[in-house]
C-alpha angles and dihedrals in degrees: 000000000000090000091056090050092049091049090051092050091047092051090048091051091048091048089050092051092048090049092046093050091047092050093047091050092047092050091052095042088107092062097039130071118242097245093050091049092051090050093051093046089053091051090049094050092048090052091051091048090051091051092051091048091050092055094042091058 
């Protein structure tokens, strides 16, 4: 039971990080060039995916 709760918390944290990163990037879109923004967004999504995979295993 505790493992399921920890997994749910970890998923929530990862989702929060992903949403926060996306919001941050969107708010700074005026200052960044599109190519750099896409690159950073890709890195952020890969990092979140890695975190989720770590908690799933």
